[in-house]
C-alpha positions in Angstrom: 45.3 57.2 179.0 46.8 61.1 177.9 50.6 61.4 177.3 52.2 62.9 180.5 53.3 66.5 179.6 56.9 67.4 180.5 57.6 68.5 183.8 58.9 72.6 183.5 60.6 74.1 186.7 62.5 77.0 187.2 66.1 76.3 188.4 67.0 78.2 191.6 70.6 79.2 192.3 72.3 76.7 194.2 73.6 78.1 197.6 75.8 74.9 198.2 77.4 74.5 194.5 80.3 76.2 193.1 80.4 76.5 189.4 83.8 76.8 187.5 83.9 78.1 183.9 87.2 78.0 183.0 88.6 79.4 179.5 92.2 77.9 179.4 92.8 79.8 176.0 91.3 82.7 173.9 92.3 81.3 170.6 89.6 79.5 168.3 89.8 78.4 164.6 86.1 79.6 163.9 85.3 83.6 163.6 81.4 83.2 165.0 79.4 86.4 164.8 78.4 86.2 168.2 81.7 85.1 170.0 81.8 86.6 173.4 85.7 86.6 173.7 87.2 89.8 173.8 91.2 89.0 173.7 91.7 92.7 174.8 90.0 91.9 178.2 90.5 88.2 178.5 94.1 87.8 177.2 95.4 86.1 174.1 97.7 83.5 175.5 96.9 80.4 177.0 97.1 78.8 180.3 99.9 76.6 181.0 98.9 73.0 182.0 100.9 73.7 185.6 98.6 76.8 185.9 95.5 74.8 185.2 96.1 72.2 187.8 96.4 74.6 190.4 93.8 76.8 189.2 91.7 73.5 189.6 93.2 72.7 192.8 92.7 76.2 194.4 88.8 76.4 192.9 88.2 73.0 194.4 86.3 72.8 197.9 86.6 70.6 200.4 82.7 71.2 201.6 80.5 72.3 198.6 79.9 70.2 195.6 82.1 72.1 192.2 81.1 71.5 188.6 83.8 72.7 186.2 83.4 73.4 182.3 86.5 73.8 180.1 86.3 76.6 177.3 87.8 78.8 175.0 88.3 79.9 172.6 88.1 76.2 171.9 89.6 74.0 174.2 90.2 71.2 172.2 93.0 73.2 171.0 94.8 73.3 174.3 97.1 69.9 173.6 97.1 69.3 177.7 93.2 69.5 177.8 93.2 65.5 178.4 95.2 65.8 181.0 93.3 69.1 182.2 90.0 66.7 182.6 91.6 63.8 184.6 93.1 66.3 186.9 90.0 67.9 187.7 88.4 64.3 188.2 91.0 63.1 190.6 90.5 66.4 192.9 87.0 65.3 193.3 85.0 68.2 190.7 81.2 66.7 191.2 81.1 67.0 187.4 83.5 67.6 184.4 82.0 69.3 181.1 84.1 70.4 177.9 82.1 73.0 175.6 83.5 72.6 172.1 82.8 73.6 168.7 83.1 70.4 167.5 86.4 70.1 165.5 88.3 68.4 168.3 91.5 69.2 167.5 94.6 66.8 168.9 92.3 63.6 168.4 90.7 64.5 171.7 88.2 61.7 171.6 91.4 59.4 171.4 92.7 60.6 174.5 89.9 60.9 176.8 87.0 58.1 178.1 83.5 58.7 179.4 84.9 58.3 182.8 86.8 61.5 182.3 84.3 63.7 180.9 80.7 63.5 182.1 79.2 65.6 179.0 81.0 66.8 176.0 79.0 70.1 175.0 78.9 71.1 171.2 78.1 74.5 169.8 75.3 74.1 166.8 73.6 77.4 165.5 71.2 75.8 162.8 69.2 72.8 161.7 70.6 73.4 158.6 74.1 73.6 157.0 73.1 76.9 155.6 72.4 78.7 158.6 74.6 77.3 160.8 77.6 77.6 158.7 76.5 81.5 157.9 77.0 82.1 161.8 80.0 79.8 162.3 82.1 79.2 159.1 81.7 77.1 156.0 81.6 73.2 156.7 81.4 73.7 160.4 77.7 72.0 160.5 78.9 69.0 158.9 81.9 68.5 161.1 79.9 69.2 164.3 77.2 66.8 163.2 79.8 64.2 162.7 81.7 64.7 165.7 78.6 64.3 167.7 77.9 61.0 166.1 81.4 59.8 166.8 80.9 61.1 170.7 77.8 59.1 170.8 79.2 55.9 169.2 81.8 56.1 171.7 79.7 56.5 175.0 80.0 60.3 175.5 77.2 61.7 177.1 76.2 64.6 174.7 74.5 68.0 175.0 74.1 70.5 172.3 74.3 74.5 172.8 72.1 76.4 170.5 72.8 80.1 170.6 69.2 82.0 169.5 69.8 85.0 167.8 67.7 87.2 165.2 69.2 84.9 162.4 68.2 81.5 163.1 65.2 81.8 165.4 63.4 80.1 162.2 65.4 77.0 162.3 64.9 76.5 166.5 62.0 74.4 166.1 63.8 71.6 163.7 66.0 71.2 166.2 64.7 68.6 168.6 63.8 66.3 165.7 67.9 66.7 164.5 69.1 65.9 168.1 67.1 63.2 169.1 68.0 61.3 165.9 71.9 62.5 166.6 71.7 61.0 170.4 72.1 64.0 172.0 70.9 64.0 176.1 70.5 67.5 176.7 69.4 70.7 175.0 70.6 74.1 176.1 68.9 77.0 174.2 71.2 80.2 174.9 70.1 83.8 174.9 72.5 85.7 172.9 74.4 88.3 174.8 75.3 91.9 173.8 79.2 91.4 174.4 82.2 90.8 172.4 81.2 90.6 168.4 77.6 90.8 169.0 78.6 94.3 170.7 79.4 95.5 167.3 77.2 94.6 164.6 73.8 93.8 163.5 70.9 94.0 166.0 71.0 90.0 167.4 68.6 89.8 170.2 65.2 88.8 170.1 62.1 90.7 171.4 60.3 89.7 175.0 57.3 88.4 172.6 59.4 86.3 170.0 61.4 84.6 173.2 58.3 84.0 175.0 56.2 82.8 172.3 59.2 80.6 170.3 61.5 79.4 173.2 59.6 77.2 175.5 57.2 75.3 173.2 60.9 74.3 171.4 62.1 73.1 174.8 58.9 71.1 175.8 59.3 69.2 172.3 62.7 68.2 173.0 61.5 66.8 176.5 58.8 64.9 174.8 61.5 63.4 172.7 63.4 62.4 175.8 65.8 65.0 176.2 66.3 67.6 178.9 65.8 70.9 177.9 67.3 74.3 179.4 66.9 77.5 178.5 67.5 81.2 180.7 64.3 82.6 182.1 65.1 86.4 180.8 62.0 87.7 181.0 60.3 87.9 184.9 56.4 88.0 185.0 54.6 90.6 187.0 54.8 89.4 190.6 58.0 87.3 190.1 61.1 88.4 192.3 64.8 89.2 191.1 67.4 87.7 192.4 71.2 88.0 191.5 73.0 84.9 191.2 76.3 87.2 192.2 74.7 87.8 195.5 73.7 84.2 196.6 75.7 81.7 194.5 78.8 80.8 193.4 80.1 81.1 189.8 83.5 81.7 188.6 84.4 82.9 185.1 88.0 82.5 185.2 90.2 83.7 181.8 93.9 82.6 180.8 95.1 85.8 181.8 93.9 85.6 185.2 91.0 87.3 185.3 87.9 85.8 187.3 84.0 87.3 187.0 81.2 86.4 188.6 78.8 87.6 186.2 79.3 87.0 182.4 77.6 90.3 181.4 80.4 92.2 182.9 83.4 90.4 181.0 83.8 93.4 178.5 84.9 95.7 181.3 88.0 95.5 183.7 85.3 94.9 186.5 86.2 91.5 187.5 85.9 90.5 190.7 88.8 88.9 191.8 92.0 87.0 189.9 93.9 84.1 190.2 97.2 83.3 190.0 100.0 81.2 191.8 99.2 82.5 195.1 95.3 81.6 194.8 92.1 83.6 194.3 92.3 87.2 195.4 89.6 89.5 195.6 90.2 93.0 194.0 89.8 96.2 195.9 87.7 99.1 194.5 85.1 99.3 192.0 84.1 95.9 190.6 81.3 94.1 189.4 79.9 92.6 193.0 79.3 96.7 193.9 76.7 96.6 191.5 74.8 93.4 192.5 73.1 94.7 195.5 71.7 97.6 193.6 67.8 97.3 193.0 65.8 98.8 190.1 62.5 98.0 188.4 64.3 96.7 185.4 65.5 93.8 187.5 69.7 92.9 186.6 71.4 96.0 186.8 74.1 94.7 184.5 71.7 94.3 181.9 70.6 97.7 182.3 73.7 99.1 182.0 75.4 96.8 179.0 72.2 95.9 176.7 69.2 97.9 177.5 67.6 97.3 174.1 65.7 94.3 175.4 63.8 96.4 178.2 60.3 98.1 177.0 58.6 100.5 178.8 54.9 101.6 179.1 53.7 105.2 178.7 54.2 106.2 182.3 57.9 105.3 181.7 57.8 102.1 184.0 59.5 98.6 182.8 56.8 96.5 181.3 58.9 93.2 182.9 62.1 92.8 184.6 65.1 91.1 183.1 66.0 88.0 185.2 69.5 87.1 186.1 71.0 85.2 182.9 72.0 82.7 185.3 68.5 81.6 186.3 67.3 78.8 184.2 63.9 77.1 182.8 64.5 73.3 182.9 61.9 71.1 181.1 62.1 67.0 181.8 60.5 64.3 180.2 57.3 63.4 182.0 58.6 60.9 185.0 
């Protein structure tokens, strides 16, 4: 009997779930070439434990499952991160994830248990030290791999995020075998966004042809090895309709200066839809990101068209050859059941 093929599906936006991406500080020990943090817009300080607890309470919802992801900068540089994740669990968040560069400051793994954190998600941008460290910093590969092994040995569920750029696409096919050997259970392949540092230097984006041909096969290989693989849809096929998560879902990107965005592509600009403070979550009046979400254009995502139009190709008649999907629309490939 032939082996079953991995199950591939587009993950629709959930209209009942709330996803909170909580940046508790912007400081980081690394200087990644594609870092999206913009201190001029996101702040240079860190949220206090009291602020974090207040924000978690405000952003929880009694009737909607709410997932929270703790990010930075590097969130483990915040000494109160263990207390913060336990508070999220106490408040009933549906899942708690920590995104980390792998350095795990303040003995993070010694201060939490798998009961506190549903996933620890490590960033790894190469299958070898040469490729990863050229983007993230000397010695980073060895540190991340060591931390992944330690987290798996202690019973934590571990995922890995690989941000695909023109610099590291050649090593993407080597990642499934590497991650399988490390005991990773989920693999997130992420597209480079032209924001933060990535908006300042060389062209790091992939063409539509490269993305289509090279990403899906790697995700399918990861699924064949037993992992769940997820990647942004990015390019809509002819006939596929565009839908903006900003209109139909609740994704809140919270920064330590109190800004709250609904769309990650907007984060380089002071157009955030809301602010959070002791008074709670307050919508901002005037021209904010939400005014753009209802615009209907042939290119699909209006924010992509405004901010990073280089990934759109046009035909001789001036019409776009494809539409760009919302960056929060994902393809998921699961092991055959």
